[in-house]
N, CA, C and O atoms as a Tripos MOL2 file, in Angstrom:
@<TRIPOS>MOLECULE
protein
  296   295    74     0     0
PROTEIN
NO_CHARGES

@<TRIPOS>ATOM
      1 N          61.2500   23.6830   68.1300 N.3       1 MET1
      2 CA         60.7680   22.8990   69.2550 C.3       1 MET1
      3 C          61.2070   23.5260   70.5840 C.2       1 MET1
      4 O          60.4150   23.6320   71.5200 O.2       1 MET1
      5 N          62.4760   23.9400   70.6520 N.am      2 LEU2
      6 CA         62.9970   24.5520   71.8700 C.3       2 LEU2
      7 C          62.2650   25.8570   72.1750 C.2       2 LEU2
      8 O          61.9820   26.1610   73.3330 O.2       2 LEU2
      9 N          61.9610   26.6230   71.1310 N.am      3 LEU3
     10 CA         61.2330   27.8780   71.2870 C.3       3 LEU3
     11 C          59.8390   27.6180   71.8530 C.2       3 LEU3
     12 O          59.3690   28.3660   72.7110 O.2       3 LEU3
     13 N          59.1820   26.5750   71.3830 N.am      4 PHE4
     14 CA         57.8480   26.2120   71.8720 C.3       4 PHE4
     15 C          57.9070   25.8560   73.3600 C.2       4 PHE4
     16 O          57.0400   26.2780   74.1260 O.2       4 PHE4
     17 N          58.9220   25.0840   73.7810 N.am      5 CYS5
     18 CA         59.0620   24.6980   75.1920 C.3       5 CYS5
     19 C          59.3430   25.9140   76.0680 C.2       5 CYS5
     20 O          58.8420   26.0110   77.1880 O.2       5 CYS5
     21 N          60.1470   26.8400   75.5490 N.am      6 THR6
     22 CA         60.4540   28.0590   76.2910 C.3       6 THR6
     23 C          59.1790   28.8720   76.5220 C.2       6 THR6
     24 O          58.9630   29.4010   77.6130 O.2       6 THR6
     25 N          58.3360   28.9680   75.4870 N.am      7 LYS7
     26 CA         57.0750   29.6830   75.6240 C.3       7 LYS7
     27 C          56.1790   28.9830   76.6510 C.2       7 LYS7
     28 O          55.5080   29.6400   77.4470 O.2       7 LYS7
     29 N          56.1760   27.6690   76.6270 N.am      8 CYS8
     30 CA         55.3650   26.9180   77.5900 C.3       8 CYS8
     31 C          55.8400   27.1710   79.0190 C.2       8 CYS8
     32 O          55.0330   27.3700   79.9260 O.2       8 CYS8
     33 N          57.1500   27.1610   79.2060 N.am      9 VAL9
     34 CA         57.7120   27.3850   80.5400 C.3       9 VAL9
     35 C          57.4010   28.8070   81.0060 C.2       9 VAL9
     36 O          57.0150   29.0160   82.1560 O.2       9 VAL9
     37 N          57.5700   29.7800   80.1120 N.am     10 LEU10
     38 CA         57.2690   31.1660   80.4660 C.3      10 LEU10
     39 C          55.7820   31.3390   80.7940 C.2      10 LEU10
     40 O          55.4260   32.0420   81.7400 O.2      10 LEU10
     41 N          54.9320   30.6990   80.0130 N.am     11 THR11
     42 CA         53.4960   30.7610   80.2680 C.3      11 THR11
     43 C          53.1750   30.1490   81.6230 C.2      11 THR11
     44 O          52.3800   30.7000   82.3850 O.2      11 THR11
     45 N          53.7830   29.0260   81.9200 N.am     12 LEU12
     46 CA         53.5650   28.3610   83.2000 C.3      12 LEU12
     47 C          54.0510   29.2310   84.3590 C.2      12 LEU12
     48 O          53.3750   29.3430   85.3810 O.2      12 LEU12
     49 N          55.2160   29.8430   84.1980 N.am     13 LEU13
     50 CA         55.7420   30.7220   85.2380 C.3      13 LEU13
     51 C          54.8410   31.9380   85.4660 C.2      13 LEU13
     52 O          54.6060   32.3390   86.6060 O.2      13 LEU13
     53 N          54.3380   32.5220   84.3700 N.am     14 LEU14
     54 CA         53.4250   33.6490   84.4980 C.3      14 LEU14
     55 C          52.1270   33.2230   85.1900 C.2      14 LEU14
     56 O          51.5880   33.9570   86.0190 O.2      14 LEU14
     57 N          51.6340   32.0430   84.8460 N.am     15 PHE15
     58 CA         50.4260   31.5330   85.4750 C.3      15 PHE15
     59 C          50.6400   31.3660   86.9830 C.2      15 PHE15
     60 O          49.7890   31.7580   87.7820 O.2      15 PHE15
     61 N          51.7670   30.7890   87.3620 N.am     16 ILE16
     62 CA         52.0730   30.5910   88.7790 C.3      16 ILE16
     63 C          52.1770   31.9330   89.4920 C.2      16 ILE16
     64 O          51.6490   32.1060   90.5900 O.2      16 ILE16
     65 N          52.8680   32.8870   88.8530 N.am     17 PHE17
     66 CA         53.0220   34.2210   89.4530 C.3      17 PHE17
     67 C          51.6690   34.8850   89.6650 C.2      17 PHE17
     68 O          51.3840   35.3910   90.7500 O.2      17 PHE17
     69 N          50.8320   34.8830   88.6250 N.am     18 PHE18
     70 CA         49.5230   35.5260   88.7360 C.3      18 PHE18
     71 C          48.6170   34.7940   89.7160 C.2      18 PHE18
     72 O          47.8250   35.4250   90.4150 O.2      18 PHE18
     73 N          48.7250   33.4890   89.7740 N.am     19 HIS19
     74 CA         47.9330   32.7160   90.7210 C.3      19 HIS19
     75 C          48.3130   33.0900   92.1550 C.2      19 HIS19
     76 O          47.4380   33.2700   93.0020 O.2      19 HIS19
     77 N          49.5960   33.2060   92.4240 N.am     20 GLN20
     78 CA         50.0540   33.6100   93.7540 C.3      20 GLN20
     79 C          49.6190   35.0420   94.0760 C.2      20 GLN20
     80 O          49.2400   35.3500   95.2060 O.2      20 GLN20
     81 N          49.6800   35.9090   93.0610 N.am     21 SER21
     82 CA         49.2500   37.2980   93.2700 C.3      21 SER21
     83 C          47.7670   37.3520   93.6090 C.2      21 SER21
     84 O          47.3560   38.1180   94.4800 O.2      21 SER21
     85 N          46.9710   36.5510   92.9320 N.am     22 ILE22
     86 CA         45.5360   36.5160   93.2050 C.3      22 ILE22
     87 C          45.2770   35.9820   94.5990 C.2      22 ILE22
     88 O          44.4210   36.5090   95.3100 O.2      22 ILE22
     89 N          46.0030   34.9370   95.0100 N.am     23 GLU23
     90 CA         45.8420   34.4110   96.3680 C.3      23 GLU23
     91 C          46.2060   35.4590   97.4130 C.2      23 GLU23
     92 O          45.5340   35.5850   98.4360 O.2      23 GLU23
     93 N          47.2810   36.2130   97.1480 N.am     24 ASN24
     94 CA         47.6770   37.2770   98.0730 C.3      24 ASN24
     95 C          46.5970   38.3560   98.1660 C.2      24 ASN24
     96 O          46.2830   38.8350   99.2550 O.2      24 ASN24
     97 N          46.0360   38.7310   97.0260 N.am     25 LEU25
     98 CA         44.9770   39.7360   97.0270 C.3      25 LEU25
     99 C          43.7390   39.2370   97.7540 C.2      25 LEU25
    100 O          43.0870   40.0010   98.4660 O.2      25 LEU25
    101 N          43.4120   37.9680   97.5840 N.am     26 GLU26
    102 CA         42.2660   37.4000   98.2970 C.3      26 GLU26
    103 C          42.4850   37.4560   99.8070 C.2      26 GLU26
    104 O          41.5660   37.7600  100.5690 O.2      26 GLU26
    105 N          43.7110   37.1610  100.2260 N.am     27 GLY27
    106 CA         44.0450   37.2350  101.6470 C.3      27 GLY27
    107 C          43.9450   38.6570  102.1730 C.2      27 GLY27
    108 O          43.4430   38.8810  103.2750 O.2      27 GLY27
    109 N          44.4200   39.6170  101.3890 N.am     28 GLN28
    110 CA         44.3450   41.0190  101.7980 C.3      28 GLN28
    111 C          42.8970   41.4880  101.8860 C.2      28 GLN28
    112 O          42.5350   42.2410  102.7900 O.2      28 GLN28
    113 N          42.0780   41.0410  100.9500 N.am     29 ILE29
    114 CA         40.6560   41.4070  100.9780 C.3      29 ILE29
    115 C          39.9820   40.8070  102.2110 C.2      29 ILE29
    116 O          39.1860   41.4750  102.8720 O.2      29 ILE29
    117 N          40.2960   39.5610  102.5170 N.am     30 ALA30
    118 CA         39.7190   38.9170  103.7030 C.3      30 ALA30
    119 C          40.1370   39.6580  104.9740 C.2      30 ALA30
    120 O          39.3200   39.8640  105.8710 O.2      30 ALA30
    121 N          41.4050   40.0560  105.0490 N.am     31 ASP31
    122 CA         41.8820   40.8180  106.2120 C.3      31 ASP31
    123 C          41.1760   42.1720  106.3090 C.2      31 ASP31
    124 O          40.7910   42.6030  107.3960 O.2      31 ASP31
    125 N          41.0120   42.8310  105.1720 N.am     32 ALA32
    126 CA         40.3470   44.1380  105.1690 C.3      32 ALA32
    127 C          38.8980   44.0050  105.6160 C.2      32 ALA32
    128 O          38.3980   44.8500  106.3590 O.2      32 ALA32
    129 N          38.2200   42.9520  105.1700 N.am     33 LEU33
    130 CA         36.8310   42.7420  105.5870 C.3      33 LEU33
    131 C          36.7340   42.4570  107.0830 C.2      33 LEU33
    132 O          35.8160   42.9270  107.7550 O.2      33 LEU33
    133 N          37.6840   41.6880  107.5930 N.am     34 THR34
    134 CA         37.7140   41.4110  109.0350 C.3      34 THR34
    135 C          37.9150   42.7080  109.8090 C.2      34 THR34
    136 O          37.2210   42.9600  110.7940 O.2      34 THR34
    137 N          38.8570   43.5250  109.3670 N.am     35 ASP35
    138 CA         39.1060   44.8130  110.0210 C.3      35 ASP35
    139 C          37.8770   45.7140  109.9600 C.2      35 ASP35
    140 O          37.5420   46.3910  110.9320 O.2      35 ASP35
    141 N          37.2060   45.7150  108.8020 N.am     36 ARG36
    142 CA         36.0100   46.5430  108.6500 C.3      36 ARG36
    143 C          34.9070   46.0760  109.6000 C.2      36 ARG36
    144 O          34.2210   46.8990  110.2070 O.2      36 ARG36
    145 N          34.7360   44.7670  109.7290 N.am     37 ASN37
    146 CA         33.7130   44.2360  110.6240 C.3      37 ASN37
    147 C          34.0220   44.5800  112.0820 C.2      37 ASN37
    148 O          33.1230   44.9150  112.8540 O.2      37 ASN37
    149 N          35.3070   44.4940  112.4500 N.am     38 LYS38
    150 CA         35.6980   44.8610  113.8140 C.3      38 LYS38
    151 C          35.4390   46.3450  114.0590 C.2      38 LYS38
    152 O          34.9680   46.7290  115.1300 O.2      38 LYS38
    153 N          35.7480   47.1780  113.0630 N.am     39 ALA39
    154 CA         35.5160   48.6180  113.2030 C.3      39 ALA39
    155 C          34.0230   48.9060  113.3330 C.2      39 ALA39
    156 O          33.6160   49.7300  114.1530 O.2      39 ALA39
    157 N          33.2140   48.2340  112.5330 N.am     40 ALA40
    158 CA         31.7640   48.4410  112.6070 C.3      40 ALA40
    159 C          31.2250   48.0240  113.9670 C.2      40 ALA40
    160 O          30.3470   48.6850  114.5220 O.2      40 ALA40
    161 N          31.7490   46.9300  114.5020 N.am     41 GLU41
    162 CA         31.3250   46.4690  115.8250 C.3      41 GLU41
    163 C          31.7310   47.4790  116.9060 C.2      41 GLU41
    164 O          30.9560   47.7690  117.8180 O.2      41 GLU41
    165 N          32.9360   48.0010  116.7940 N.am     42 THR42
    166 CA         33.4100   48.9980  117.7570 C.3      42 THR42
    167 C          32.5550   50.2600  117.6870 C.2      42 THR42
    168 O          32.1940   50.8280  118.7180 O.2      42 THR42
    169 N          32.2340   50.6960  116.4740 N.am     43 ILE43
    170 CA         31.3950   51.8840  116.3050 C.3      43 ILE43
    171 C          30.0280   51.6550  116.9280 C.2      43 ILE43
    172 O          29.4940   52.5360  117.6010 O.2      43 ILE43
    173 N          29.4600   50.4740  116.7050 N.am     44 SER44
    174 CA         28.1470   50.1650  117.2870 C.3      44 SER44
    175 C          28.1990   50.1990  118.8100 C.2      44 SER44
    176 O          27.2980   50.7370  119.4530 O.2      44 SER44
    177 N          29.2400   49.6300  119.3780 N.am     45 LYS45
    178 CA         29.3850   49.6360  120.8370 C.3      45 LYS45
    179 C          29.5200   51.0640  121.3620 C.2      45 LYS45
    180 O          28.9320   51.4110  122.3860 O.2      45 LYS45
    181 N          30.2960   51.8890  120.6590 N.am     46 LEU46
    182 CA         30.4680   53.2770  121.0800 C.3      46 LEU46
    183 C          29.1550   54.0500  120.9650 C.2      46 LEU46
    184 O          28.8570   54.9000  121.8050 O.2      46 LEU46
    185 N          28.3720   53.7550  119.9280 N.am     47 GLN47
    186 CA         27.0790   54.4230  119.7830 C.3      47 GLN47
    187 C          26.1530   54.0710  120.9440 C.2      47 GLN47
    188 O          25.4520   54.9350  121.4710 O.2      47 GLN47
    189 N          26.1530   52.8020  121.3380 N.am     48 VAL48
    190 CA         25.3210   52.3830  122.4620 C.3      48 VAL48
    191 C          25.7740   53.0680  123.7430 C.2      48 VAL48
    192 O          24.9520   53.5590  124.5170 O.2      48 VAL48
    193 N          27.0800   53.0980  123.9630 N.am     49 ARG49
    194 CA         27.6050   53.7510  125.1710 C.3      49 ARG49
    195 C          27.2620   55.2360  125.1950 C.2      49 ARG49
    196 O          26.8890   55.7810  126.2340 O.2      49 ARG49
    197 N          27.3930   55.8830  124.0400 N.am     50 LEU50
    198 CA         27.0580   57.3030  123.9620 C.3      50 LEU50
    199 C          25.5780   57.5210  124.2350 C.2      50 LEU50
    200 O          25.2090   58.4500  124.9520 O.2      50 LEU50
    201 N          24.7430   56.6870  123.6800 N.am     51 LEU51
    202 CA         23.3020   56.7930  123.9120 C.3      51 LEU51
    203 C          22.9800   56.5960  125.3920 C.2      51 LEU51
    204 O          22.1960   57.3510  125.9670 O.2      51 LEU51
    205 N          23.5850   55.5830  126.0020 N.am     52 LEU52
    206 CA         23.3560   55.3450  127.4320 C.3      52 LEU52
    207 C          23.8410   56.5170  128.2710 C.2      52 LEU52
    208 O          23.1860   56.9080  129.2370 O.2      52 LEU52
    209 N          24.9780   57.0730  127.9070 N.am     53 PHE53
    210 CA         25.4960   58.2380  128.6220 C.3      53 PHE53
    211 C          24.5320   59.4180  128.5000 C.2      53 PHE53
    212 O          24.2430   60.0990  129.4840 O.2      53 PHE53
    213 N          24.0390   59.6500  127.2830 N.am     54 MET54
    214 CA         23.1200   60.7720  127.0680 C.3      54 MET54
    215 C          21.8210   60.5800  127.8400 C.2      54 MET54
    216 O          21.3100   61.5240  128.4440 O.2      54 MET54
    217 N          21.2920   59.3760  127.8230 N.am     55 VAL55
    218 CA         20.0590   59.0910  128.5630 C.3      55 VAL55
    219 C          20.3030   59.2800  130.0570 C.2      55 VAL55
    220 O          19.4880   59.8810  130.7570 O.2      55 VAL55
    221 N          21.4170   58.7690  130.5290 N.am     56 SER56
    222 CA         21.7560   58.9200  131.9470 C.3      56 SER56
    223 C          21.8980   60.3990  132.3120 C.2      56 SER56
    224 O          21.3980   60.8420  133.3460 O.2      56 SER56
    225 N          22.5760   61.1480  131.4630 N.am     57 TYR57
    226 CA         22.7590   62.5830  131.7150 C.3      57 TYR57
    227 C          21.4170   63.2940  131.7300 C.2      57 TYR57
    228 O          21.1460   64.0970  132.6230 O.2      57 TYR57
    229 N          20.5710   63.0010  130.7400 N.am     58 LEU58
    230 CA         19.2590   63.6400  130.6830 C.3      58 LEU58
    231 C          18.4100   63.2570  131.8920 C.2      58 LEU58
    232 O          17.7180   64.0950  132.4700 O.2      58 LEU58
    233 N          18.4740   61.9800  132.2640 N.am     59 PHE59
    234 CA         17.6970   61.5300  133.4130 C.3      59 PHE59
    235 C          18.1380   62.2600  134.6760 C.2      59 PHE59
    236 O          17.3120   62.7100  135.4700 O.2      59 PHE59
    237 N          19.4490   62.3710  134.8490 N.am     60 ASN60
    238 CA         19.9700   63.0880  136.0220 C.3      60 ASN60
    239 C          19.5790   64.5600  135.9760 C.2      60 ASN60
    240 O          19.2370   65.1440  137.0040 O.2      60 ASN60
    241 N          19.6260   65.1550  134.8030 N.am     61 SER61
    242 CA         19.2530   66.5620  134.6740 C.3      61 SER61
    243 C          17.7850   66.7550  134.9930 C.2      61 SER61
    244 O          17.4200   67.7080  135.6810 O.2      61 SER61
    245 N          16.9430   65.8680  134.5070 N.am     62 VAL62
    246 CA         15.5110   65.9680  134.7820 C.3      62 VAL62
    247 C          15.2550   65.7630  136.2650 C.2      62 VAL62
    248 O          14.4560   66.4770  136.8710 O.2      62 VAL62
    249 N          15.9390   64.7830  136.8460 N.am     63 SER63
    250 CA         15.7740   64.5390  138.2880 C.3      63 SER63
    251 C          16.1870   65.7540  139.0980 C.2      63 SER63
    252 O          15.4910   66.1450  140.0350 O.2      63 SER63
    253 N          17.3160   66.3530  138.7440 N.am     64 GLU64
    254 CA         17.7820   67.5410  139.4520 C.3      64 GLU64
    255 C          16.8070   68.7000  139.2550 C.2      64 GLU64
    256 O          16.5370   69.4580  140.1870 O.2      64 GLU64
    257 N          16.2880   68.8320  138.0500 N.am     65 PHE65
    258 CA         15.3310   69.8920  137.7670 C.3      65 PHE65
    259 C          14.0590   69.7030  138.5920 C.2      65 PHE65
    260 O          13.5280   70.6600  139.1550 O.2      65 PHE65
    261 N          13.5770   68.4600  138.6580 N.am     66 LYS66
    262 CA         12.3830   68.1770  139.4690 C.3      66 LYS66
    263 C          12.6360   68.4700  140.9430 C.2      66 LYS66
    264 O          11.7710   68.9940  141.6440 O.2      66 LYS66
    265 N          13.8420   68.1190  141.4010 N.am     67 GLU67
    266 CA         14.1840   68.4000  142.7990 C.3      67 GLU67
    267 C          14.1800   69.9020  143.0600 C.2      67 GLU67
    268 O          13.6950   70.3490  144.1000 O.2      67 GLU67
    269 N          14.7160   70.6830  142.1300 N.am     68 LYS68
    270 CA         14.7300   72.1340  142.2980 C.3      68 LYS68
    271 C          13.3210   72.6990  142.2760 C.2      68 LYS68
    272 O          12.9950   73.6020  143.0460 O.2      68 LYS68
    273 N          12.4920   72.1700  141.3970 N.am     69 LEU69
    274 CA         11.1000   72.6160  141.3640 C.3      69 LEU69
    275 C          10.3920   72.2680  142.6700 C.2      69 LEU69
    276 O           9.6080   73.0520  143.2040 O.2      69 LEU69
    277 N          10.6880   71.0880  143.1580 N.am     70 HIS70
    278 CA         10.0700   70.6510  144.4070 C.3      70 HIS70
    279 C          10.4930   71.5690  145.5580 C.2      70 HIS70
    280 O           9.6770   71.9380  146.4020 O.2      70 HIS70
    281 N          11.7500   71.9220  145.5780 N.am     71 ILE71
    282 CA         12.2530   72.8240  146.6290 C.3      71 ILE71
    283 C          11.6420   74.2020  146.4770 C.2      71 ILE71
    284 O          11.2960   74.8290  147.4780 O.2      71 ILE71
    285 N          11.5010   74.6910  145.2600 N.am     72 MET72
    286 CA         10.9790   76.0190  145.0090 C.3      72 MET72
    287 C           9.4890   76.1090  145.3330 C.2      72 MET72
    288 O           8.9910   77.1910  145.6440 O.2      72 MET72
    289 N           8.7830   75.0000  145.2670 N.am     73 SER73
    290 CA          7.3470   75.0470  145.4940 C.3      73 SER73
    291 C           7.0080   75.2000  146.9800 C.2      73 SER73
    292 O           5.8650   75.5030  147.3230 O.2      73 SER73
    293 N           7.9900   74.9950  147.8620 N.am     74 TYR74
    294 CA          7.7000   75.1430  149.2980 C.3      74 TYR74
    295 C           7.7950   76.5540  149.7200 C.2      74 TYR74
    296 O           7.5840   76.8640  150.8920 O.2      74 TYR74
@<TRIPOS>BOND
     1     1     2 1
     2     2     3 1
     3     3     4 2
     4     3     5 am
     5     5     6 1
     6     6     7 1
     7     7     8 2
     8     7     9 am
     9     9    10 1
    10    10    11 1
    11    11    12 2
    12    11    13 am
    13    13    14 1
    14    14    15 1
    15    15    16 2
    16    15    17 am
    17    17    18 1
    18    18    19 1
    19    19    20 2
    20    19    21 am
    21    21    22 1
    22    22    23 1
    23    23    24 2
    24    23    25 am
    25    25    26 1
    26    26    27 1
    27    27    28 2
    28    27    29 am
    29    29    30 1
    30    30    31 1
    31    31    32 2
    32    31    33 am
    33    33    34 1
    34    34    35 1
    35    35    36 2
    36    35    37 am
    37    37    38 1
    38    38    39 1
    39    39    40 2
    40    39    41 am
    41    41    42 1
    42    42    43 1
    43    43    44 2
    44    43    45 am
    45    45    46 1
    46    46    47 1
    47    47    48 2
    48    47    49 am
    49    49    50 1
    50    50    51 1
    51    51    52 2
    52    51    53 am
    53    53    54 1
    54    54    55 1
    55    55    56 2
    56    55    57 am
    57    57    58 1
    58    58    59 1
    59    59    60 2
    60    59    61 am
    61    61    62 1
    62    62    63 1
    63    63    64 2
    64    63    65 am
    65    65    66 1
    66    66    67 1
    67    67    68 2
    68    67    69 am
    69    69    70 1
    70    70    71 1
    71    71    72 2
    72    71    73 am
    73    73    74 1
    74    74    75 1
    75    75    76 2
    76    75    77 am
    77    77    78 1
    78    78    79 1
    79    79    80 2
    80    79    81 am
    81    81    82 1
    82    82    83 1
    83    83    84 2
    84    83    85 am
    85    85    86 1
    86    86    87 1
    87    87    88 2
    88    87    89 am
    89    89    90 1
    90    90    91 1
    91    91    92 2
    92    91    93 am
    93    93    94 1
    94    94    95 1
    95    95    96 2
    96    95    97 am
    97    97    98 1
    98    98    99 1
    99    99   100 2
   100    99   101 am
   101   101   102 1
   102   102   103 1
   103   103   104 2
   104   103   105 am
   105   105   106 1
   106   106   107 1
   107   107   108 2
   108   107   109 am
   109   109   110 1
   110   110   111 1
   111   111   112 2
   112   111   113 am
   113   113   114 1
   114   114   115 1
   115   115   116 2
   116   115   117 am
   117   117   118 1
   118   118   119 1
   119   119   120 2
   120   119   121 am
   121   121   122 1
   122   122   123 1
   123   123   124 2
   124   123   125 am
   125   125   126 1
   126   126   127 1
   127   127   128 2
   128   127   129 am
   129   129   130 1
   130   130   131 1
   131   131   132 2
   132   131   133 am
   133   133   134 1
   134   134   135 1
   135   135   136 2
   136   135   137 am
   137   137   138 1
   138   138   139 1
   139   139   140 2
   140   139   141 am
   141   141   142 1
   142   142   143 1
   143   143   144 2
   144   143   145 am
   145   145   146 1
   146   146   147 1
   147   147   148 2
   148   147   149 am
   149   149   150 1
   150   150   151 1
   151   151   152 2
   152   151   153 am
   153   153   154 1
   154   154   155 1
   155   155   156 2
   156   155   157 am
   157   157   158 1
   158   158   159 1
   159   159   160 2
   160   159   161 am
   161   161   162 1
   162   162   163 1
   163   163   164 2
   164   163   165 am
   165   165   166 1
   166   166   167 1
   167   167   168 2
   168   167   169 am
   169   169   170 1
   170   170   171 1
   171   171   172 2
   172   171   173 am
   173   173   174 1
   174   174   175 1
   175   175   176 2
   176   175   177 am
   177   177   178 1
   178   178   179 1
   179   179   180 2
   180   179   181 am
   181   181   182 1
   182   182   183 1
   183   183   184 2
   184   183   185 am
   185   185   186 1
   186   186   187 1
   187   187   188 2
   188   187   189 am
   189   189   190 1
   190   190   191 1
   191   191   192 2
   192   191   193 am
   193   193   194 1
   194   194   195 1
   195   195   196 2
   196   195   197 am
   197   197   198 1
   198   198   199 1
   199   199   200 2
   200   199   201 am
   201   201   202 1
   202   202   203 1
   203   203   204 2
   204   203   205 am
   205   205   206 1
   206   206   207 1
   207   207   208 2
   208   207   209 am
   209   209   210 1
   210   210   211 1
   211   211   212 2
   212   211   213 am
   213   213   214 1
   214   214   215 1
   215   215   216 2
   216   215   217 am
   217   217   218 1
   218   218   219 1
   219   219   220 2
   220   219   221 am
   221   221   222 1
   222   222   223 1
   223   223   224 2
   224   223   225 am
   225   225   226 1
   226   226   227 1
   227   227   228 2
   228   227   229 am
   229   229   230 1
   230   230   231 1
   231   231   232 2
   232   231   233 am
   233   233   234 1
   234   234   235 1
   235   235   236 2
   236   235   237 am
   237   237   238 1
   238   238   239 1
   239   239   240 2
   240   239   241 am
   241   241   242 1
   242   242   243 1
   243   243   244 2
   244   243   245 am
   245   245   246 1
   246   246   247 1
   247   247   248 2
   248   247   249 am
   249   249   250 1
   250   250   251 1
   251   251   252 2
   252   251   253 am
   253   253   254 1
   254   254   255 1
   255   255   256 2
   256   255   257 am
   257   257   258 1
   258   258   259 1
   259   259   260 2
   260   259   261 am
   261   261   262 1
   262   262   263 1
   263   263   264 2
   264   263   265 am
   265   265   266 1
   266   266   267 1
   267   267   268 2
   268   267   269 am
   269   269   270 1
   270   270   271 1
   271   271   272 2
   272   271   273 am
   273   273   274 1
   274   274   275 1
   275   275   276 2
   276   275   277 am
   277   277   278 1
   278   278   279 1
   279   279   280 2
   280   279   281 am
   281   281   282 1
   282   282   283 1
   283   283   284 2
   284   283   285 am
   285   285   286 1
   286   286   287 1
   287   287   288 2
   288   287   289 am
   289   289   290 1
   290   290   291 1
   291   291   292 2
   292   291   293 am
   293   293   294 1
   294   294   295 1
   295   295   296 2
@<TRIPOS>SUBSTRUCTURE
     1 MET1         2 RESIDUE 1 A MET
     2 LEU2         6 RESIDUE 1 A LEU
     3 LEU3        10 RESIDUE 1 A LEU
     4 PHE4        14 RESIDUE 1 A PHE
     5 CYS5        18 RESIDUE 1 A CYS
     6 THR6        22 RESIDUE 1 A THR
     7 LYS7        26 RESIDUE 1 A LYS
     8 CYS8        30 RESIDUE 1 A CYS
     9 VAL9        34 RESIDUE 1 A VAL
    10 LEU10       38 RESIDUE 1 A LEU
    11 THR11       42 RESIDUE 1 A THR
    12 LEU12       46 RESIDUE 1 A LEU
    13 LEU13       50 RESIDUE 1 A LEU
    14 LEU14       54 RESIDUE 1 A LEU
    15 PHE15       58 RESIDUE 1 A PHE
    16 ILE16       62 RESIDUE 1 A ILE
    17 PHE17       66 RESIDUE 1 A PHE
    18 PHE18       70 RESIDUE 1 A PHE
    19 HIS19       74 RESIDUE 1 A HIS
    20 GLN20       78 RESIDUE 1 A GLN
    21 SER21       82 RESIDUE 1 A SER
    22 ILE22       86 RESIDUE 1 A ILE
    23 GLU23       90 RESIDUE 1 A GLU
    24 ASN24       94 RESIDUE 1 A ASN
    25 LEU25       98 RESIDUE 1 A LEU
    26 GLU26      102 RESIDUE 1 A GLU
    27 GLY27      106 RESIDUE 1 A GLY
    28 GLN28      110 RESIDUE 1 A GLN
    29 ILE29      114 RESIDUE 1 A ILE
    30 ALA30      118 RESIDUE 1 A ALA
    31 ASP31      122 RESIDUE 1 A ASP
    32 ALA32      126 RESIDUE 1 A ALA
    33 LEU33      130 RESIDUE 1 A LEU
    34 THR34      134 RESIDUE 1 A THR
    35 ASP35      138 RESIDUE 1 A ASP
    36 ARG36      142 RESIDUE 1 A ARG
    37 ASN37      146 RESIDUE 1 A ASN
    38 LYS38      150 RESIDUE 1 A LYS
    39 ALA39      154 RESIDUE 1 A ALA
    40 ALA40      158 RESIDUE 1 A ALA
    41 GLU41      162 RESIDUE 1 A GLU
    42 THR42      166 RESIDUE 1 A THR
    43 ILE43      170 RESIDUE 1 A ILE
    44 SER44      174 RESIDUE 1 A SER
    45 LYS45      178 RESIDUE 1 A LYS
    46 LEU46      182 RESIDUE 1 A LEU
    47 GLN47      186 RESIDUE 1 A GLN
    48 VAL48      190 RESIDUE 1 A VAL
    49 ARG49      194 RESIDUE 1 A ARG
    50 LEU50      198 RESIDUE 1 A LEU
    51 LEU51      202 RESIDUE 1 A LEU
    52 LEU52      206 RESIDUE 1 A LEU
    53 PHE53      210 RESIDUE 1 A PHE
    54 MET54      214 RESIDUE 1 A MET
    55 VAL55      218 RESIDUE 1 A VAL
    56 SER56      222 RESIDUE 1 A SER
    57 TYR57      226 RESIDUE 1 A TYR
    58 LEU58      230 RESIDUE 1 A LEU
    59 PHE59      234 RESIDUE 1 A PHE
    60 ASN60      238 RESIDUE 1 A ASN
    61 SER61      242 RESIDUE 1 A SER
    62 VAL62      246 RESIDUE 1 A VAL
    63 SER63      250 RESIDUE 1 A SER
    64 GLU64      254 RESIDUE 1 A GLU
    65 PHE65      258 RESIDUE 1 A PHE
    66 LYS66      262 RESIDUE 1 A LYS
    67 GLU67      266 RESIDUE 1 A GLU
    68 LYS68      270 RESIDUE 1 A LYS
    69 LEU69      274 RESIDUE 1 A LEU
    70 HIS70      278 RESIDUE 1 A HIS
    71 ILE71      282 RESIDUE 1 A ILE
    72 MET72      286 RESIDUE 1 A MET
    73 SER73      290 RESIDUE 1 A SER
    74 TYR74      294 RESIDUE 1 A TYR
């Protein structure tokens, strides 16, 4: 009888341990997903900024080129 109770207690302790481990892993996964979403958002913002910079640079280059052509045509 005592052996049976000991097995029950050990089983219960293992269940509690594994349950806590699973909860910890779930929390870590949630944190990792949050970090990944923040990183994806940051990357998207940087892509937009880079695109705007490139368009601005190209626009300025084209404007300067047109100005030079305009000056050369006189």
